[in-house]
N, C-alpha and C positions, 0 to 999 in steps of 0.2 A: 417569476425566471426561476429554472428548474433546481442551479445552485442555492437558491435563497431558500426554495420549497427541503433540498437535501439537509440545509445548514438548520433549519425549523425542526425536523423531524429528531435528529440525532439529541440523543439526552445527553446530559452527565454524569458520569458516572457509570460503571460496568455495569450494575446493576438494570440501568437503565438501558443500557444497549438497544441498536434497531440495526436487526437481520438485515440487506442485501434484498432479500424474499418483498419486505416491507417498503420498504424505498421503488424498490422494480415498479410496485402497487400505487405506490402514489403519484410518482411520477408518469410511470410508464412507458419508462427506458426498461431496455436489457439490463440485463447484470454487468456486462461489459463496458456498457455505457455506463450503470449507477459506478462502477469503478474507475472509469475513466475521469469521472466528476469528481469525486473522492481523491484521488489523486493531481487532481487540477488543483483543486482547495488546498490540497497538502505544499503544493506548492508554491501557493499562494500566502500562505503563515497561517494557514489554519492549522490547528493541532487537532487534529482527530484520529485516536486510537481504535485501534480495533483487536477482539480476540474471538474465539470460537462463539461467542454470542452477538457480533456483531460490530458495528462502528460504537464510540462513545467519544465525549470530550473528555479527556482525563478529569480525576476529581480530588482525585489520593495520588501522594509521591510514589507508590508502590504502584496504579496504575500505569502510571508514565513511564518509571523506571520498567515493566513488562515489555510495554511497546516497542520502547527503546531497545533491551536484549533481544525481542522477537526480529526486530528486523535486520539490528544488525549480523547476527546470528543468519539471515536471508542474505543478506550481502555479502559476507563471509562465503559462502555457498556459492552465491554464483561464481564469485573471483577463482574460488580453484575449478569450479567447472571450467572458466575459460581458460586456466591456465595450458592445459593439451592443446588448444586448438589454437591457442597466443605462439606456443613453439611451432606445432607443427608450418605455422604462416608463413612466421622468420627463417623454417629451414626454406621452405618453399618460395620464399622471395629470393632468400639467398643464392639459391639454384638458378634462378631466374635470372639474376644480376651480374653471375657468371660470363 
């Protein structure tokens, strides 16, 4: 199974991170499909960190903290990006319901 291949290829600690390119070669999947598998594994409860080095299982507290911080910044950025679109939606919706 592809998920098992990916899980087994990922090392513990950032120094043992595996790149998306390596996972593509190992699985025969595209970059997009590898990332979808990683996302699915994460949503099923597997903690897989990522950095510029690649994917890895956290081995130390600071690795996990760094990953959480980066993901929270991304979530905040996405939230801010959506504020204008939501405001426009509300305005259009209000005009349509008059």
